[in-house]
mmCIF file as Biopython writes it, N, C-alpha, C and O atoms, coordinates in Angstrom:
data_model
#
loop_
_atom_site.group_PDB
_atom_site.id
_atom_site.type_symbol
_atom_site.label_atom_id
_atom_site.label_alt_id
_atom_site.label_comp_id
_atom_site.label_asym_id
_atom_site.label_entity_id
_atom_site.label_seq_id
_atom_site.pdbx_PDB_ins_code
_atom_site.Cartn_x
_atom_site.Cartn_y
_atom_site.Cartn_z
_atom_site.occupancy
_atom_site.B_iso_or_equiv
_atom_site.auth_seq_id
_atom_site.auth_asym_id
_atom_site.pdbx_PDB_model_num
ATOM 1   N N  . UNK A ? 1  ? 41.425 71.078 -107.260 1.0 0.0 1  A 1 
ATOM 2   C CA . UNK A ? 1  ? 40.910 72.440 -107.243 1.0 0.0 1  A 1 
ATOM 3   C C  . UNK A ? 1  ? 39.502 72.420 -106.646 1.0 0.0 1  A 1 
ATOM 4   O O  . UNK A ? 1  ? 38.599 71.774 -107.178 1.0 0.0 1  A 1 
ATOM 5   N N  . UNK A ? 2  ? 39.334 73.118 -105.560 1.0 0.0 2  A 1 
ATOM 6   C CA . UNK A ? 2  ? 38.040 73.131 -104.879 1.0 0.0 2  A 1 
ATOM 7   C C  . UNK A ? 2  ? 37.471 74.548 -104.898 1.0 0.0 2  A 1 
ATOM 8   O O  . UNK A ? 2  ? 38.113 75.496 -104.447 1.0 0.0 2  A 1 
ATOM 9   N N  . UNK A ? 3  ? 36.262 74.671 -105.424 1.0 0.0 3  A 1 
ATOM 10  C CA . UNK A ? 3  ? 35.603 75.978 -105.464 1.0 0.0 3  A 1 
ATOM 11  C C  . UNK A ? 3  ? 34.498 75.989 -104.427 1.0 0.0 3  A 1 
ATOM 12  O O  . UNK A ? 3  ? 33.755 75.017 -104.285 1.0 0.0 3  A 1 
ATOM 13  N N  . UNK A ? 4  ? 34.394 77.082 -103.712 1.0 0.0 4  A 1 
ATOM 14  C CA . UNK A ? 4  ? 33.325 77.231 -102.741 1.0 0.0 4  A 1 
ATOM 15  C C  . UNK A ? 4  ? 32.161 77.960 -103.408 1.0 0.0 4  A 1 
ATOM 16  O O  . UNK A ? 4  ? 32.277 79.128 -103.777 1.0 0.0 4  A 1 
ATOM 17  N N  . UNK A ? 5  ? 31.040 77.257 -103.558 1.0 0.0 5  A 1 
ATOM 18  C CA . UNK A ? 5  ? 29.827 77.852 -104.125 1.0 0.0 5  A 1 
ATOM 19  C C  . UNK A ? 5  ? 28.921 78.187 -102.957 1.0 0.0 5  A 1 
ATOM 20  O O  . UNK A ? 5  ? 28.570 77.315 -102.163 1.0 0.0 5  A 1 
ATOM 21  N N  . UNK A ? 6  ? 28.541 79.467 -102.853 1.0 0.0 6  A 1 
ATOM 22  C CA . UNK A ? 6  ? 27.725 79.917 -101.726 1.0 0.0 6  A 1 
ATOM 23  C C  . UNK A ? 6  ? 26.392 80.453 -102.209 1.0 0.0 6  A 1 
ATOM 24  O O  . UNK A ? 6  ? 26.294 81.052 -103.280 1.0 0.0 6  A 1 
ATOM 25  N N  . UNK A ? 7  ? 25.343 80.221 -101.379 1.0 0.0 7  A 1 
ATOM 26  C CA . UNK A ? 7  ? 24.016 80.750 -101.717 1.0 0.0 7  A 1 
ATOM 27  C C  . UNK A ? 7  ? 23.914 82.209 -101.287 1.0 0.0 7  A 1 
ATOM 28  O O  . UNK A ? 7  ? 24.911 82.811 -100.887 1.0 0.0 7  A 1 
ATOM 29  N N  . UNK A ? 8  ? 22.723 82.777 -101.366 1.0 0.0 8  A 1 
ATOM 30  C CA . UNK A ? 8  ? 22.521 84.192 -101.047 1.0 0.0 8  A 1 
ATOM 31  C C  . UNK A ? 8  ? 22.816 84.517 -99.590  1.0 0.0 8  A 1 
ATOM 32  O O  . UNK A ? 8  ? 23.115 85.666 -99.266  1.0 0.0 8  A 1 
ATOM 33  N N  . UNK A ? 9  ? 22.738 83.527 -98.706  1.0 0.0 9  A 1 
ATOM 34  C CA . UNK A ? 9  ? 23.011 83.754 -97.283  1.0 0.0 9  A 1 
ATOM 35  C C  . UNK A ? 9  ? 24.438 83.388 -96.884  1.0 0.0 9  A 1 
ATOM 36  O O  . UNK A ? 9  ? 24.799 83.497 -95.712  1.0 0.0 9  A 1 
ATOM 37  N N  . UNK A ? 10 ? 25.239 82.963 -97.833  1.0 0.0 10 A 1 
ATOM 38  C CA . UNK A ? 10 ? 26.618 82.606 -97.536  1.0 0.0 10 A 1 
ATOM 39  C C  . UNK A ? 10 ? 26.825 81.154 -97.136  1.0 0.0 10 A 1 
ATOM 40  O O  . UNK A ? 10 ? 27.929 80.773 -96.747  1.0 0.0 10 A 1 
ATOM 41  N N  . UNK A ? 11 ? 25.772 80.331 -97.225  1.0 0.0 11 A 1 
ATOM 42  C CA . UNK A ? 11 ? 25.903 78.900 -96.912  1.0 0.0 11 A 1 
ATOM 43  C C  . UNK A ? 11 ? 26.578 78.183 -98.068  1.0 0.0 11 A 1 
ATOM 44  O O  . UNK A ? 11 ? 26.296 78.472 -99.231  1.0 0.0 11 A 1 
ATOM 45  N N  . UNK A ? 12 ? 27.475 77.243 -97.752  1.0 0.0 12 A 1 
ATOM 46  C CA . UNK A ? 12 ? 28.152 76.473 -98.786  1.0 0.0 12 A 1 
ATOM 47  C C  . UNK A ? 12 ? 27.183 75.490 -99.431  1.0 0.0 12 A 1 
ATOM 48  O O  . UNK A ? 12 ? 26.407 74.830 -98.740  1.0 0.0 12 A 1 
ATOM 49  N N  . UNK A ? 13 ? 27.230 75.394 -100.757 1.0 0.0 13 A 1 
ATOM 50  C CA . UNK A ? 13 ? 26.398 74.445 -101.496 1.0 0.0 13 A 1 
ATOM 51  C C  . UNK A ? 13 ? 27.261 73.280 -101.950 1.0 0.0 13 A 1 
ATOM 52  O O  . UNK A ? 13 ? 28.437 73.453 -102.271 1.0 0.0 13 A 1 
ATOM 53  N N  . UNK A ? 14 ? 26.672 72.094 -101.975 1.0 0.0 14 A 1 
ATOM 54  C CA . UNK A ? 14 ? 27.388 70.888 -102.408 1.0 0.0 14 A 1 
ATOM 55  C C  . UNK A ? 14 ? 26.526 70.133 -103.410 1.0 0.0 14 A 1 
ATOM 56  O O  . UNK A ? 14 ? 25.324 70.373 -103.515 1.0 0.0 14 A 1 
ATOM 57  N N  . UNK A ? 15 ? 27.154 69.216 -104.147 1.0 0.0 15 A 1 
ATOM 58  C CA . UNK A ? 15 ? 26.427 68.367 -105.098 1.0 0.0 15 A 1 
ATOM 59  C C  . UNK A ? 15 ? 25.283 67.661 -104.381 1.0 0.0 15 A 1 
ATOM 60  O O  . UNK A ? 15 ? 25.474 67.117 -103.294 1.0 0.0 15 A 1 
ATOM 61  N N  . UNK A ? 16 ? 24.095 67.664 -104.983 1.0 0.0 16 A 1 
ATOM 62  C CA . UNK A ? 16 ? 22.964 66.944 -104.422 1.0 0.0 16 A 1 
ATOM 63  C C  . UNK A ? 16 ? 22.120 67.737 -103.444 1.0 0.0 16 A 1 
ATOM 64  O O  . UNK A ? 16 ? 21.087 67.241 -102.993 1.0 0.0 16 A 1 
ATOM 65  N N  . UNK A ? 17 ? 22.523 68.958 -103.101 1.0 0.0 17 A 1 
ATOM 66  C CA . UNK A ? 17 ? 21.724 69.791 -102.188 1.0 0.0 17 A 1 
ATOM 67  C C  . UNK A ? 17 ? 20.412 70.203 -102.854 1.0 0.0 17 A 1 
ATOM 68  O O  . UNK A ? 17 ? 20.268 70.120 -104.074 1.0 0.0 17 A 1 
ATOM 69  N N  . UNK A ? 18 ? 19.462 70.646 -102.037 1.0 0.0 18 A 1 
ATOM 70  C CA . UNK A ? 18 ? 18.224 71.234 -102.533 1.0 0.0 18 A 1 
ATOM 71  C C  . UNK A ? 18 ? 18.235 72.718 -102.186 1.0 0.0 18 A 1 
ATOM 72  O O  . UNK A ? 18 ? 18.667 73.110 -101.101 1.0 0.0 18 A 1 
ATOM 73  N N  . UNK A ? 19 ? 17.756 73.538 -103.117 1.0 0.0 19 A 1 
ATOM 74  C CA . UNK A ? 19 ? 17.716 74.984 -102.917 1.0 0.0 19 A 1 
ATOM 75  C C  . UNK A ? 19 ? 16.363 75.521 -103.364 1.0 0.0 19 A 1 
ATOM 76  O O  . UNK A ? 19 ? 15.651 74.871 -104.130 1.0 0.0 19 A 1 
ATOM 77  N N  . UNK A ? 20 ? 16.010 76.722 -102.879 1.0 0.0 20 A 1 
ATOM 78  C CA . UNK A ? 20 ? 14.801 77.403 -103.338 1.0 0.0 20 A 1 
ATOM 79  C C  . UNK A ? 20 ? 15.196 78.756 -103.914 1.0 0.0 20 A 1 
ATOM 80  O O  . UNK A ? 20 ? 16.219 79.328 -103.539 1.0 0.0 20 A 1 
ATOM 81  N N  . UNK A ? 21 ? 14.369 79.261 -104.832 1.0 0.0 21 A 1 
ATOM 82  C CA . UNK A ? 21 ? 14.614 80.579 -105.419 1.0 0.0 21 A 1 
ATOM 83  C C  . UNK A ? 21 ? 14.151 81.651 -104.456 1.0 0.0 21 A 1 
ATOM 84  O O  . UNK A ? 21 ? 13.125 81.487 -103.795 1.0 0.0 21 A 1 
ATOM 85  N N  . UNK A ? 22 ? 14.897 82.757 -104.364 1.0 0.0 22 A 1 
ATOM 86  C CA . UNK A ? 22 ? 14.514 83.838 -103.455 1.0 0.0 22 A 1 
ATOM 87  C C  . UNK A ? 22 ? 13.834 84.987 -104.190 1.0 0.0 22 A 1 
ATOM 88  O O  . UNK A ? 22 ? 13.384 85.943 -103.558 1.0 0.0 22 A 1 
ATOM 89  N N  . UNK A ? 23 ? 13.754 84.906 -105.531 1.0 0.0 23 A 1 
ATOM 90  C CA . UNK A ? 23 ? 13.015 85.910 -106.304 1.0 0.0 23 A 1 
ATOM 91  C C  . UNK A ? 23 ? 12.555 85.298 -107.616 1.0 0.0 23 A 1 
ATOM 92  O O  . UNK A ? 23 ? 13.103 84.287 -108.055 1.0 0.0 23 A 1 
ATOM 93  N N  . UNK A ? 24 ? 11.548 85.904 -108.247 1.0 0.0 24 A 1 
ATOM 94  C CA . UNK A ? 24 ? 11.075 85.442 -109.553 1.0 0.0 24 A 1 
ATOM 95  C C  . UNK A ? 24 ? 12.173 85.662 -110.588 1.0 0.0 24 A 1 
ATOM 96  O O  . UNK A ? 24 ? 12.782 86.731 -110.638 1.0 0.0 24 A 1 
ATOM 97  N N  . UNK A ? 25 ? 12.421 84.655 -111.406 1.0 0.0 25 A 1 
ATOM 98  C CA . UNK A ? 25 ? 13.451 84.756 -112.440 1.0 0.0 25 A 1 
ATOM 99  C C  . UNK A ? 25 ? 12.847 84.463 -113.808 1.0 0.0 25 A 1 
ATOM 100 O O  . UNK A ? 25 ? 12.159 83.459 -113.991 1.0 0.0 25 A 1 
ATOM 101 N N  . UNK A ? 26 ? 13.111 85.348 -114.767 1.0 0.0 26 A 1 
ATOM 102 C CA . UNK A ? 26 ? 12.680 85.100 -116.143 1.0 0.0 26 A 1 
ATOM 103 C C  . UNK A ? 26 ? 13.698 84.184 -116.787 1.0 0.0 26 A 1 
ATOM 104 O O  . UNK A ? 26 ? 14.902 84.337 -116.583 1.0 0.0 26 A 1 
ATOM 105 N N  . UNK A ? 27 ? 13.206 83.220 -117.575 1.0 0.0 27 A 1 
ATOM 106 C CA . UNK A ? 27 ? 14.075 82.277 -118.264 1.0 0.0 27 A 1 
ATOM 107 C C  . UNK A ? 27 ? 14.423 82.856 -119.623 1.0 0.0 27 A 1 
ATOM 108 O O  . UNK A ? 27 ? 13.535 83.164 -120.419 1.0 0.0 27 A 1 
ATOM 109 N N  . UNK A ? 28 ? 15.729 83.007 -119.894 1.0 0.0 28 A 1 
ATOM 110 C CA . UNK A ? 28 ? 16.165 83.561 -121.185 1.0 0.0 28 A 1 
ATOM 111 C C  . UNK A ? 28 ? 15.727 82.649 -122.322 1.0 0.0 28 A 1 
ATOM 112 O O  . UNK A ? 28 ? 15.816 81.426 -122.223 1.0 0.0 28 A 1 
ATOM 113 N N  . UNK A ? 29 ? 15.255 83.260 -123.402 1.0 0.0 29 A 1 
ATOM 114 C CA . UNK A ? 29 ? 14.850 82.502 -124.576 1.0 0.0 29 A 1 
ATOM 115 C C  . UNK A ? 29 ? 13.505 81.821 -124.437 1.0 0.0 29 A 1 
ATOM 116 O O  . UNK A ? 29 ? 13.140 80.981 -125.260 1.0 0.0 29 A 1 
ATOM 117 N N  . UNK A ? 30 ? 12.760 82.183 -123.392 1.0 0.0 30 A 1 
ATOM 118 C CA . UNK A ? 30 ? 11.465 81.560 -123.151 1.0 0.0 30 A 1 
ATOM 119 C C  . UNK A ? 30 ? 10.537 82.584 -122.503 1.0 0.0 30 A 1 
ATOM 120 O O  . UNK A ? 30 ? 10.993 83.576 -121.934 1.0 0.0 30 A 1 
ATOM 121 N N  . UNK A ? 31 ? 9.243  82.336 -122.594 1.0 0.0 31 A 1 
ATOM 122 C CA . UNK A ? 31 ? 8.292  83.227 -121.923 1.0 0.0 31 A 1 
ATOM 123 C C  . UNK A ? 31 ? 8.043  82.772 -120.492 1.0 0.0 31 A 1 
ATOM 124 O O  . UNK A ? 31 ? 7.243  83.371 -119.772 1.0 0.0 31 A 1 
ATOM 125 N N  . UNK A ? 32 ? 8.736  81.704 -120.079 1.0 0.0 32 A 1 
ATOM 126 C CA . UNK A ? 32 ? 8.548  81.104 -118.761 1.0 0.0 32 A 1 
ATOM 127 C C  . UNK A ? 32 ? 9.197  81.959 -117.664 1.0 0.0 32 A 1 
ATOM 128 O O  . UNK A ? 32 ? 10.241 82.574 -117.879 1.0 0.0 32 A 1 
ATOM 129 N N  . UNK A ? 33 ? 8.562  81.984 -116.487 1.0 0.0 33 A 1 
ATOM 130 C CA . UNK A ? 33 ? 9.123  82.631 -115.311 1.0 0.0 33 A 1 
ATOM 131 C C  . UNK A ? 33 ? 9.135  81.635 -114.163 1.0 0.0 33 A 1 
ATOM 132 O O  . UNK A ? 33 ? 8.119  81.005 -113.869 1.0 0.0 33 A 1 
ATOM 133 N N  . UNK A ? 34 ? 10.281 81.495 -113.518 1.0 0.0 34 A 1 
ATOM 134 C CA . UNK A ? 34 ? 10.375 80.633 -112.338 1.0 0.0 34 A 1 
ATOM 135 C C  . UNK A ? 34 ? 9.987  81.472 -111.125 1.0 0.0 34 A 1 
ATOM 136 O O  . UNK A ? 34 ? 10.568 82.530 -110.881 1.0 0.0 34 A 1 
ATOM 137 N N  . UNK A ? 35 ? 9.018  81.002 -110.379 1.0 0.0 35 A 1 
ATOM 138 C CA . UNK A ? 35 ? 8.485  81.763 -109.261 1.0 0.0 35 A 1 
ATOM 139 C C  . UNK A ? 35 ? 9.356  81.646 -108.008 1.0 0.0 35 A 1 
ATOM 140 O O  . UNK A ? 35 ? 10.059 80.654 -107.813 1.0 0.0 35 A 1 
ATOM 141 N N  . UNK A ? 36 ? 9.294  82.666 -107.179 1.0 0.0 36 A 1 
ATOM 142 C CA . UNK A ? 36 ? 9.981  82.668 -105.889 1.0 0.0 36 A 1 
ATOM 143 C C  . UNK A ? 36 ? 9.478  81.477 -105.072 1.0 0.0 36 A 1 
ATOM 144 O O  . UNK A ? 36 ? 8.276  81.210 -105.040 1.0 0.0 36 A 1 
ATOM 145 N N  . UNK A ? 37 ? 10.392 80.764 -104.414 1.0 0.0 37 A 1 
ATOM 146 C CA . UNK A ? 37 ? 10.016 79.611 -103.614 1.0 0.0 37 A 1 
ATOM 147 C C  . UNK A ? 37 ? 10.073 78.298 -104.357 1.0 0.0 37 A 1 
ATOM 148 O O  . UNK A ? 37 ? 9.853  77.243 -103.762 1.0 0.0 37 A 1 
ATOM 149 N N  . UNK A ? 38 ? 10.370 78.337 -105.676 1.0 0.0 38 A 1 
ATOM 150 C CA . UNK A ? 38 ? 10.488 77.104 -106.456 1.0 0.0 38 A 1 
ATOM 151 C C  . UNK A ? 38 ? 11.627 76.263 -105.911 1.0 0.0 38 A 1 
ATOM 152 O O  . UNK A ? 38 ? 12.729 76.766 -105.690 1.0 0.0 38 A 1 
ATOM 153 N N  . UNK A ? 39 ? 11.363 74.977 -105.693 1.0 0.0 39 A 1 
ATOM 154 C CA . UNK A ? 39 ? 12.368 74.061 -105.155 1.0 0.0 39 A 1 
ATOM 155 C C  . UNK A ? 39 ? 13.159 73.428 -106.294 1.0 0.0 39 A 1 
ATOM 156 O O  . UNK A ? 39 ? 12.584 72.910 -107.251 1.0 0.0 39 A 1 
ATOM 157 N N  . UNK A ? 40 ? 14.478 73.475 -106.179 1.0 0.0 40 A 1 
ATOM 158 C CA . UNK A ? 40 ? 15.378 72.824 -107.137 1.0 0.0 40 A 1 
ATOM 159 C C  . UNK A ? 40 ? 16.137 71.759 -106.355 1.0 0.0 40 A 1 
ATOM 160 O O  . UNK A ? 40 ? 16.955 72.074 -105.491 1.0 0.0 40 A 1 
ATOM 161 N N  . UNK A ? 41 ? 15.856 70.487 -106.668 1.0 0.0 41 A 1 
ATOM 162 C CA . UNK A ? 41 ? 16.469 69.371 -105.936 1.0 0.0 41 A 1 
ATOM 163 C C  . UNK A ? 41 ? 17.686 68.844 -106.677 1.0 0.0 41 A 1 
ATOM 164 O O  . UNK A ? 41 ? 17.821 69.013 -107.888 1.0 0.0 41 A 1 
ATOM 165 N N  . UNK A ? 42 ? 18.566 68.204 -105.925 1.0 0.0 42 A 1 
ATOM 166 C CA . UNK A ? 42 ? 19.705 67.472 -106.486 1.0 0.0 42 A 1 
ATOM 167 C C  . UNK A ? 42 ? 20.528 68.322 -107.450 1.0 0.0 42 A 1 
ATOM 168 O O  . UNK A ? 42 ? 20.706 67.961 -108.613 1.0 0.0 42 A 1 
ATOM 169 N N  . UNK A ? 43 ? 21.033 69.466 -106.951 1.0 0.0 43 A 1 
ATOM 170 C CA . UNK A ? 43 ? 21.804 70.374 -107.794 1.0 0.0 43 A 1 
ATOM 171 C C  . UNK A ? 43 ? 23.163 69.782 -108.143 1.0 0.0 43 A 1 
ATOM 172 O O  . UNK A ? 43 ? 23.670 68.896 -107.456 1.0 0.0 43 A 1 
ATOM 173 N N  . UNK A ? 44 ? 23.738 70.292 -109.228 1.0 0.0 44 A 1 
ATOM 174 C CA . UNK A ? 44 ? 25.101 69.937 -109.626 1.0 0.0 44 A 1 
ATOM 175 C C  . UNK A ? 44 ? 25.910 71.225 -109.714 1.0 0.0 44 A 1 
ATOM 176 O O  . UNK A ? 44 ? 25.410 72.257 -110.160 1.0 0.0 44 A 1 
ATOM 177 N N  . UNK A ? 45 ? 27.162 71.152 -109.284 1.0 0.0 45 A 1 
ATOM 178 C CA . UNK A ? 45 ? 28.040 72.309 -109.356 1.0 0.0 45 A 1 
ATOM 179 C C  . UNK A ? 45 ? 28.629 72.410 -110.759 1.0 0.0 45 A 1 
ATOM 180 O O  . UNK A ? 45 ? 28.844 71.396 -111.424 1.0 0.0 45 A 1 
ATOM 181 N N  . UNK A ? 46 ? 28.888 73.640 -111.205 1.0 0.0 46 A 1 
ATOM 182 C CA . UNK A ? 46 ? 29.482 73.865 -112.523 1.0 0.0 46 A 1 
ATOM 183 C C  . UNK A ? 46 ? 30.926 74.326 -112.335 1.0 0.0 46 A 1 
ATOM 184 O O  . UNK A ? 46 ? 31.428 74.356 -111.211 1.0 0.0 46 A 1 
ATOM 185 N N  . UNK A ? 47 ? 31.584 74.682 -113.420 1.0 0.0 47 A 1 
ATOM 186 C CA . UNK A ? 47 ? 32.955 75.185 -113.346 1.0 0.0 47 A 1 
ATOM 187 C C  . UNK A ? 47 ? 33.023 76.586 -112.755 1.0 0.0 47 A 1 
ATOM 188 O O  . UNK A ? 47 ? 34.097 77.047 -112.370 1.0 0.0 47 A 1 
ATOM 189 N N  . UNK A ? 48 ? 31.893 77.259 -112.682 1.0 0.0 48 A 1 
ATOM 190 C CA . UNK A ? 48 ? 31.839 78.623 -112.162 1.0 0.0 48 A 1 
ATOM 191 C C  . UNK A ? 48 ? 31.338 78.621 -110.715 1.0 0.0 48 A 1 
ATOM 192 O O  . UNK A ? 48 ? 30.333 77.974 -110.420 1.0 0.0 48 A 1 
ATOM 193 N N  . UNK A ? 49 ? 32.018 79.331 -109.808 1.0 0.0 49 A 1 
ATOM 194 C CA . UNK A ? 49 ? 31.553 79.392 -108.418 1.0 0.0 49 A 1 
ATOM 195 C C  . UNK A ? 49 ? 30.278 80.216 -108.248 1.0 0.0 49 A 1 
ATOM 196 O O  . UNK A ? 49 ? 29.694 80.220 -107.164 1.0 0.0 49 A 1 
ATOM 197 N N  . UNK A ? 50 ? 29.836 80.910 -109.293 1.0 0.0 50 A 1 
ATOM 198 C CA . UNK A ? 50 ? 28.636 81.741 -109.203 1.0 0.0 50 A 1 
ATOM 199 C C  . UNK A ? 50 ? 27.400 81.037 -109.741 1.0 0.0 50 A 1 
ATOM 200 O O  . UNK A ? 50 ? 26.304 81.595 -109.679 1.0 0.0 50 A 1 
ATOM 201 N N  . UNK A ? 51 ? 27.550 79.805 -110.278 1.0 0.0 51 A 1 
ATOM 202 C CA . UNK A ? 51 ? 26.428 79.135 -110.924 1.0 0.0 51 A 1 
ATOM 203 C C  . UNK A ? 51 ? 26.303 77.677 -110.490 1.0 0.0 51 A 1 
ATOM 204 O O  . UNK A ? 51 ? 27.288 77.022 -110.147 1.0 0.0 51 A 1 
ATOM 205 N N  . UNK A ? 52 ? 25.052 77.186 -110.514 1.0 0.0 52 A 1 
ATOM 206 C CA . UNK A ? 52 ? 24.774 75.768 -110.284 1.0 0.0 52 A 1 
ATOM 207 C C  . UNK A ? 52 ? 23.868 75.291 -111.419 1.0 0.0 52 A 1 
ATOM 208 O O  . UNK A ? 52 ? 23.293 76.099 -112.150 1.0 0.0 52 A 1 
ATOM 209 N N  . UNK A ? 53 ? 23.751 73.991 -111.555 1.0 0.0 53 A 1 
ATOM 210 C CA . UNK A ? 53 ? 22.877 73.407 -112.571 1.0 0.0 53 A 1 
ATOM 211 C C  . UNK A ? 53 ? 21.839 72.547 -111.869 1.0 0.0 53 A 1 
ATOM 212 O O  . UNK A ? 53 ? 22.170 71.811 -110.939 1.0 0.0 53 A 1 
ATOM 213 N N  . UNK A ? 54 ? 20.588 72.633 -112.303 1.0 0.0 54 A 1 
ATOM 214 C CA . UNK A ? 54 ? 19.536 71.831 -111.693 1.0 0.0 54 A 1 
ATOM 215 C C  . UNK A ? 54 ? 18.279 71.838 -112.531 1.0 0.0 54 A 1 
ATOM 216 O O  . UNK A ? 54 ? 18.160 72.606 -113.486 1.0 0.0 54 A 1 
ATOM 217 N N  . UNK A ? 55 ? 17.328 70.969 -112.165 1.0 0.0 55 A 1 
ATOM 218 C CA . UNK A ? 55 ? 16.060 70.896 -112.883 1.0 0.0 55 A 1 
ATOM 219 C C  . UNK A ? 55 ? 15.039 71.811 -112.222 1.0 0.0 55 A 1 
ATOM 220 O O  . UNK A ? 55 ? 14.730 71.673 -111.039 1.0 0.0 55 A 1 
ATOM 221 N N  . UNK A ? 56 ? 14.524 72.747 -113.011 1.0 0.0 56 A 1 
ATOM 222 C CA . UNK A ? 56 ? 13.490 73.666 -112.531 1.0 0.0 56 A 1 
ATOM 223 C C  . UNK A ? 56 ? 12.555 73.962 -113.691 1.0 0.0 56 A 1 
ATOM 224 O O  . UNK A ? 56 ? 13.002 74.149 -114.823 1.0 0.0 56 A 1 
ATOM 225 N N  . UNK A ? 57 ? 11.284 74.003 -113.418 1.0 0.0 57 A 1 
ATOM 226 C CA . UNK A ? 57 ? 10.314 74.302 -114.468 1.0 0.0 57 A 1 
ATOM 227 C C  . UNK A ? 57 ? 10.257 73.248 -115.550 1.0 0.0 57 A 1 
ATOM 228 O O  . UNK A ? 57 ? 9.882  73.545 -116.684 1.0 0.0 57 A 1 
ATOM 229 N N  . UNK A ? 58 ? 10.626 72.013 -115.218 1.0 0.0 58 A 1 
ATOM 230 C CA . UNK A ? 58 ? 10.535 70.919 -116.169 1.0 0.0 58 A 1 
ATOM 231 C C  . UNK A ? 58 ? 11.729 70.744 -117.080 1.0 0.0 58 A 1 
ATOM 232 O O  . UNK A ? 58 ? 11.722 69.852 -117.928 1.0 0.0 58 A 1 
ATOM 233 N N  . UNK A ? 59 ? 12.762 71.573 -116.933 1.0 0.0 59 A 1 
ATOM 234 C CA . UNK A ? 59 ? 13.952 71.406 -117.761 1.0 0.0 59 A 1 
ATOM 235 C C  . UNK A ? 59 ? 15.206 71.711 -116.940 1.0 0.0 59 A 1 
ATOM 236 O O  . UNK A ? 59 ? 15.140 72.358 -115.895 1.0 0.0 59 A 1 
ATOM 237 N N  . UNK A ? 60 ? 16.335 71.239 -117.429 1.0 0.0 60 A 1 
ATOM 238 C CA . UNK A ? 60 ? 17.603 71.479 -116.747 1.0 0.0 60 A 1 
ATOM 239 C C  . UNK A ? 60 ? 18.123 72.844 -117.156 1.0 0.0 60 A 1 
ATOM 240 O O  . UNK A ? 60 ? 18.162 73.172 -118.342 1.0 0.0 60 A 1 
ATOM 241 N N  . UNK A ? 61 ? 18.526 73.642 -116.168 1.0 0.0 61 A 1 
ATOM 242 C CA . UNK A ? 61 ? 19.042 74.971 -116.469 1.0 0.0 61 A 1 
ATOM 243 C C  . UNK A ? 61 ? 20.127 75.371 -115.491 1.0 0.0 61 A 1 
ATOM 244 O O  . UNK A ? 61 ? 20.255 74.791 -114.413 1.0 0.0 61 A 1 
ATOM 245 N N  . UNK A ? 62 ? 20.903 76.365 -115.875 1.0 0.0 62 A 1 
ATOM 246 C CA . UNK A ? 62 ? 21.958 76.904 -115.026 1.0 0.0 62 A 1 
ATOM 247 C C  . UNK A ? 62 ? 21.386 78.127 -114.304 1.0 0.0 62 A 1 
ATOM 248 O O  . UNK A ? 62 ? 20.812 79.018 -114.929 1.0 0.0 62 A 1 
ATOM 249 N N  . UNK A ? 63 ? 21.552 78.154 -112.987 1.0 0.0 63 A 1 
ATOM 250 C CA . UNK A ? 63 ? 21.024 79.248 -112.172 1.0 0.0 63 A 1 
ATOM 251 C C  . UNK A ? 63 ? 22.152 79.928 -111.417 1.0 0.0 63 A 1 
ATOM 252 O O  . UNK A ? 63 ? 23.124 79.280 -111.029 1.0 0.0 63 A 1 
ATOM 253 N N  . UNK A ? 64 ? 22.028 81.215 -111.210 1.0 0.0 64 A 1 
ATOM 254 C CA . UNK A ? 64 ? 23.018 81.964 -110.441 1.0 0.0 64 A 1 
ATOM 255 C C  . UNK A ? 64 ? 22.797 81.698 -108.959 1.0 0.0 64 A 1 
ATOM 256 O O  . UNK A ? 64 ? 21.668 81.756 -108.471 1.0 0.0 64 A 1 
ATOM 257 N N  . UNK A ? 65 ? 23.879 81.408 -108.245 1.0 0.0 65 A 1 
ATOM 258 C CA . UNK A ? 65 ? 23.808 81.067 -106.831 1.0 0.0 65 A 1 
ATOM 259 C C  . UNK A ? 65 ? 23.308 82.238 -105.978 1.0 0.0 65 A 1 
ATOM 260 O O  . UNK A ? 65 ? 22.771 82.012 -104.894 1.0 0.0 65 A 1 
ATOM 261 N N  . UNK A ? 66 ? 23.470 83.468 -106.437 1.0 0.0 66 A 1 
ATOM 262 C CA . UNK A ? 66 ? 23.044 84.640 -105.660 1.0 0.0 66 A 1 
ATOM 263 C C  . UNK A ? 66 ? 21.520 84.713 -105.503 1.0 0.0 66 A 1 
ATOM 264 O O  . UNK A ? 66 ? 21.025 85.445 -104.646 1.0 0.0 66 A 1 
ATOM 265 N N  . UNK A ? 67 ? 20.768 83.954 -106.327 1.0 0.0 67 A 1 
ATOM 266 C CA . UNK A ? 67 ? 19.306 83.958 -106.245 1.0 0.0 67 A 1 
ATOM 267 C C  . UNK A ? 67 ? 18.756 82.707 -105.575 1.0 0.0 67 A 1 
ATOM 268 O O  . UNK A ? 67 ? 17.562 82.426 -105.677 1.0 0.0 67 A 1 
ATOM 269 N N  . UNK A ? 68 ? 19.614 81.954 -104.891 1.0 0.0 68 A 1 
ATOM 270 C CA . UNK A ? 68 ? 19.212 80.699 -104.287 1.0 0.0 68 A 1 
ATOM 271 C C  . UNK A ? 68 ? 19.426 80.702 -102.789 1.0 0.0 68 A 1 
ATOM 272 O O  . UNK A ? 68 ? 20.281 81.414 -102.263 1.0 0.0 68 A 1 
ATOM 273 N N  . UNK A ? 69 ? 18.613 79.874 -102.100 1.0 0.0 69 A 1 
ATOM 274 C CA . UNK A ? 69 ? 18.750 79.698 -100.660 1.0 0.0 69 A 1 
ATOM 275 C C  . UNK A ? 69 ? 18.736 78.205 -100.372 1.0 0.0 69 A 1 
ATOM 276 O O  . UNK A ? 69 ? 17.849 77.491 -100.840 1.0 0.0 69 A 1 
ATOM 277 N N  . UNK A ? 70 ? 19.717 77.723 -99.601  1.0 0.0 70 A 1 
ATOM 278 C CA . UNK A ? 70 ? 19.802 76.306 -99.270  1.0 0.0 70 A 1 
ATOM 279 C C  . UNK A ? 70 ? 18.637 75.916 -98.367  1.0 0.0 70 A 1 
ATOM 280 O O  . UNK A ? 70 ? 18.259 76.661 -97.463  1.0 0.0 70 A 1 
ATOM 281 N N  . UNK A ? 71 ? 18.069 74.731 -98.627  1.0 0.0 71 A 1 
ATOM 282 C CA . UNK A ? 71 ? 16.940 74.240 -97.825  1.0 0.0 71 A 1 
ATOM 283 C C  . UNK A ? 71 ? 17.462 73.441 -96.656  1.0 0.0 71 A 1 
ATOM 284 O O  . UNK A ? 71 ? 16.677 72.936 -95.854  1.0 0.0 71 A 1 
#
């Protein structure tokens, strides 16, 4: 089963890619905000085609692919 995970521009994302945020995102359950342009390296794909997992802001979190741009 192969899922196509696409960024905000429609580019295919793969395990290990680097992406940047295209808008400021508030982190649920925290007062932290991830700023636009934040680099997320070495992403991992999840079971959902709309989400990826990566380290941002010092912790691992799940991010929606619609707010990301492939580097």
